C-alpha positions in Angstrom: -129.6 149.9 87.9 -127.3 146.9 88.6 -125.5 146.0 91.8 -122.5 143.8 92.4 -123.2 140.7 94.5 -122.7 141.3 98.2 -119.8 138.9 98.2 -117.8 137.1 95.5 -115.4 135.0 97.5 -115.4 133.0 100.7 -113.9 135.8 102.7 -115.5 139.1 104.0 -113.4 142.1 104.8 -114.3 145.0 107.0 -111.9 147.8 108.0 -109.7 147.2 111.1 -110.9 143.6 111.4 -109.5 140.3 110.2 -111.2 138.4 107.4 -113.8 135.8 108.5 -115.0 132.8 106.6 -118.5 133.0 105.2 -120.0 130.4 102.9 -119.9 131.6 99.3 -123.1 129.9 98.2 -126.0 129.8 100.6 -129.7 129.2 101.0 -131.9 130.4 103.8 -135.5 130.0 105.0 -136.7 133.6 105.3 -138.9 133.2 108.3 -138.4 136.9 109.3 -140.7 137.8 106.4 -144.4 137.2 105.8 -146.6 137.6 102.8 -149.8 139.7 102.3 -151.9 138.8 99.2 -154.1 141.5 97.5 -156.8 139.9 95.4 -159.7 141.4 93.5 -160.3 143.5 90.4 -159.4 146.7 92.1 -156.2 145.5 93.7 -153.9 147.3 91.3 -155.7 150.6 91.6 -155.9 150.3 95.4 -152.2 149.5 95.8 -151.3 152.3 93.4 -152.8 154.7 95.7 -151.1 153.3 98.8 -147.5 152.4 97.9 -144.5 154.5 96.8 -143.8 152.2 93.8 -145.5 152.1 90.4 -147.8 149.2 90.9 -149.6 149.6 87.6 -146.4 148.9 85.7 -145.9 145.5 87.3 -146.5 142.4 85.1 -146.6 138.8 86.1 -142.9 138.7 85.2 -141.6 141.6 87.3 -141.2 142.7 90.9 -140.3 145.9 92.7 -139.2 147.3 96.0 -141.7 149.7 97.6 -142.9 151.3 100.8 -146.1 152.1 102.6 -146.1 155.5 104.2 -148.0 157.5 106.7 -149.8 160.7 105.6 -146.6 162.5 106.8 -144.5 160.5 104.3 -142.7 158.4 106.9 -142.4 154.7 106.1 -144.6 152.2 108.0 -143.3 149.3 105.9 -140.9 148.4 103.2 -141.7 145.5 100.9 -141.0 143.4 97.8 -144.0 143.3 95.6 -144.8 141.0 92.6 -147.8 139.5 90.8 -148.8 135.9 90.4 -150.2 134.2 87.3 -153.7 135.0 88.4 -152.8 138.7 88.5 -153.0 138.9 92.3 -150.3 140.8 94.2 -148.0 139.4 96.8 -146.2 141.6 99.2 -143.2 140.3 101.3 -142.5 142.4 104.4 -141.2 142.1 107.9 -143.2 139.6 109.8 -143.3 141.6 113.0 -145.3 144.4 111.4 -147.4 142.3 109.0 -150.6 142.2 111.1 -150.6 145.9 111.8 -150.1 146.7 108.1 -152.8 144.3 107.1 -155.2 145.9 109.5 -154.3 149.5 108.5 -154.5 148.8 104.7 -157.8 146.9 105.2 -159.3 150.1 106.8 -158.9 151.9 103.5 -160.4 149.3 101.2 -163.9 150.8 101.7 -165.9 150.0 98.5 -162.9 148.8 96.5 -163.1 145.2 95.4 -160.0 144.1 97.2 -159.3 141.4 99.7 -156.2 141.7 101.9 -155.1 138.3 103.3 -152.1 137.0 105.3 -150.9 134.0 103.4 -147.7 133.5 105.4 -148.8 130.2 106.8 -149.6 128.8 103.4 -146.3 129.8 101.7 -142.6 129.6 102.4 -140.0 132.1 101.4 -136.5 130.8 100.5 -133.5 132.8 99.6 -130.4 131.8 97.6 -127.2 133.8 97.2 -123.7 133.4 95.8 -122.0 132.7 92.4 -123.5 129.2 92.2 -127.1 130.3 93.1 -128.4 130.7 89.6 -126.9 127.3 88.5 -128.4 125.6 91.5 -131.8 127.0 90.7 -131.6 125.8 87.1 -131.3 122.3 88.5 -134.5 122.5 90.5 -136.7 124.9 88.6 -138.1 124.9 85.1 -137.3 128.6 84.6 -134.9 130.9 86.4 -135.1 134.7 86.2 -132.0 136.4 84.7 -132.6 140.1 85.0 -133.0 142.3 88.1 -136.5 142.1 89.5 -137.5 139.5 86.9 -140.1 136.9 88.1 -140.5 133.4 86.7 -143.4 131.2 87.8 -143.6 127.4 88.2 -146.2 125.1 89.7 -147.0 126.7 93.1 -143.9 128.8 93.1 -142.4 132.1 91.9 -138.7 132.8 91.6 -137.6 136.5 91.9 -134.2 137.8 90.9 -133.0 140.6 93.1 -130.8 143.5 91.8 -127.7 142.3 93.8 -127.7 138.8 92.2 -129.6 137.0 95.0 -132.9 135.1 94.5 -136.1 134.8 96.5 -138.4 131.8 96.0 -142.0 131.9 97.1 -143.6 128.5 97.1 -146.7 127.0 98.6 -146.5 124.7 101.6 -147.1 121.5 99.5 -143.9 122.0 97.5 -141.8 123.9 100.0 -140.2 120.9 101.9 -139.0 119.1 98.8 -137.7 122.3 97.2 -135.9 123.2 100.4 -134.2 119.8 100.6 -133.1 119.9 96.9 -131.7 123.4 97.3 -129.9 122.4 100.6 -128.1 119.7 98.6 -126.6 122.3 96.3 -126.2 125.4 98.5 -125.2 125.6 102.1 -128.1 126.3 104.5 -127.7 129.3 106.7 -129.9 131.0 109.3 -132.2 133.9 108.3 -129.9 136.2 110.2 -127.3 135.6 107.5 -129.8 136.7 104.8 -130.6 139.8 106.8 -126.8 140.5 106.9 -126.7 140.2 103.1 -129.5 142.7 102.9 -127.3 145.1 104.9 -124.3 144.5 102.7 -126.4 145.2 99.7 -127.9 148.4 101.2 -131.5 147.1 101.2 -133.5 148.6 104.1 -136.2 146.7 106.0 -138.6 148.6 108.2 -139.5 146.8 111.4 -141.5 147.7 114.5 -138.5 149.5 115.9 -138.2 151.9 112.9 -141.8 152.4 111.8 -142.8 156.0 111.2 -139.2 157.4 111.6 -137.9 157.7 108.1 -139.1 159.1 104.8 -138.1 156.8 101.9 -135.1 158.9 100.7 -133.5 158.7 104.2 -133.3 154.9 103.6 -132.2 155.3 99.9 -135.4 153.6 98.7 -135.6 155.8 95.6 -132.1 154.8 94.7 -133.3 151.1 94.7 -136.2 151.9 92.4 -138.8 151.7 95.2 -140.3 155.2 94.6 -142.0 156.5 91.5 -142.1 160.3 91.1 -144.3 160.2 88.1 -147.2 157.9 88.9 -149.4 160.3 90.8 -150.9 160.4 94.3 -150.4 157.9 97.1 -150.5 158.1 100.8 -147.6 160.4 101.9 -146.8 161.3 98.3 -146.8 165.1 98.9 -144.1 164.9 101.5 -142.0 162.4 99.6 -142.2 164.4 96.4 -141.4 167.7 98.1 -138.4 166.1 99.8 -137.1 165.0 96.4 -137.8 168.1 94.3 -136.6 170.6 96.9 -133.5 168.7 97.7 -134.1 168.6 101.4 -132.7 165.1 102.1 -130.5 165.9 105.1 -130.2 162.2 106.1 -129.0 159.3 104.0 -128.5 155.6 104.8 -124.9 154.4 105.0 -123.2 151.0 105.7 -121.1 150.8 108.8 -119.5 148.5 111.3 -119.6 149.0 115.0 -117.3 147.1 117.5 -120.3 146.5 119.8 -123.8 145.1 119.8 -126.5 147.3 118.1 -130.1 147.0 117.2 -132.6 148.6 114.8 -134.0 151.8 116.2 -130.9 152.7 118.3 -130.1 156.4 118.2 -126.8 157.7 116.8 -125.0 160.9 117.9 -122.1 163.0 116.5 -119.9 165.8 117.8 -121.4 168.4 115.4 -124.9 168.0 116.8 -124.1 167.3 120.5 -127.0 165.9 122.5 -129.3 166.0 119.5 -129.5 162.6 117.7 -128.0 162.7 114.3 -129.6 159.5 113.1 -130.7 155.9 113.9 -129.8 152.3 113.1 -132.1 151.0 110.4 -131.0 147.4 110.5 -128.2 145.5 112.3 -126.7 142.1 112.3 -123.6 140.4 113.7 -120.7 140.6 111.2 -118.8 137.5 110.3 -115.7 139.6 110.6 -116.6 140.9 114.1 -118.8 143.5 115.6 -122.1 144.5 114.1 -122.8 145.6 110.6 -125.5 148.2 110.3 -127.4 150.3 107.9 -127.4 153.7 109.5 -129.6 156.7 108.5 -127.5 159.7 109.6 -127.1 163.4 108.8 -125.0 163.7 105.7 -123.0 166.5 107.3 -122.3 164.4 110.3 -121.2 161.5 108.2 -118.8 163.7 106.2 -117.4 166.0 108.9 -117.7 164.3 112.3 -117.5 161.0 114.1 -120.8 159.2 114.6 -121.4 157.2 117.8 -123.9 154.6 118.9 -126.2 155.4 121.8 -124.4 158.5 123.1 -121.5 160.8 122.5 -119.3 158.4 124.4 -120.6 155.3 122.6 -118.6 153.2 120.1 -117.9 154.9 116.8 -119.3 153.8 113.5 -116.7 152.8 110.9 -118.3 153.5 107.6 -117.9 151.3 104.5 -118.9 151.9 100.9 -122.4 150.8 99.7 -122.6 148.8 96.4 -124.4 151.8 94.9 -123.7 155.5 94.8 -125.4 157.7 97.5 -125.7 161.4 96.6 
């Protein structure tokens, strides 16, 4: 599955708002993310039984989105997973939940030969985006991935191509400052909030402390992003996730919207058809360059199609929905 880039010009348009200038080619330090490393000869088998994605199919040249769920099938974390040249696994996830996820996963290691370590302080994550991003990386890296979820390794670094045309670079602390400087000369540096906004535009959900244990993967479109395998066998929460898929009982889906007000992840959403009962929640939210707040909102499909959805209460500001870059059933 391929996705168009989240922007292709220097202007961003949202309904009912004027265009706002946004740099077309950017780089960002992704300090909102951390990295867990899974090492040991049983690491692949262990993760295969914990995550929604097909870990066993990963090679040193591939990556995947995935999630870690509770036994009830609700996501405790979303992640980007890849392998390094030593065959160890690296998992990038929201930094505010990293410690709790590390602790929880470590509880289930038992006799498995797996070590779960937080290596966030030893590595930096950089993001690049825009039409010139690939060309800029070719000037500073020996190899640049070309296909979605492809990974290319260099000395102390890994370059990962995302499905929407962006790139994530994971590099050790020794080489990170020089690499960051060289990229900053070629692409305009922006804050990590800008990268999070690009995630929203691309329809890529990120579970944080505010949304843990509130959504099954399909409510956040994770299976549409290739982050759920329905053929790999058992994992934590698999029975609920599979039943939701095969019985067609996904009543909520994640949509892109703009709100003319401040919003935050975890905020409840309401609609006329459900009255005082919440019809959904904000998954992720960031200020929009064109005004207001752009959000990924998991809402009842019926409410999205036949009602007005409001933030916080029935009298709150209305969500103005926009198309995602991929089809939502």
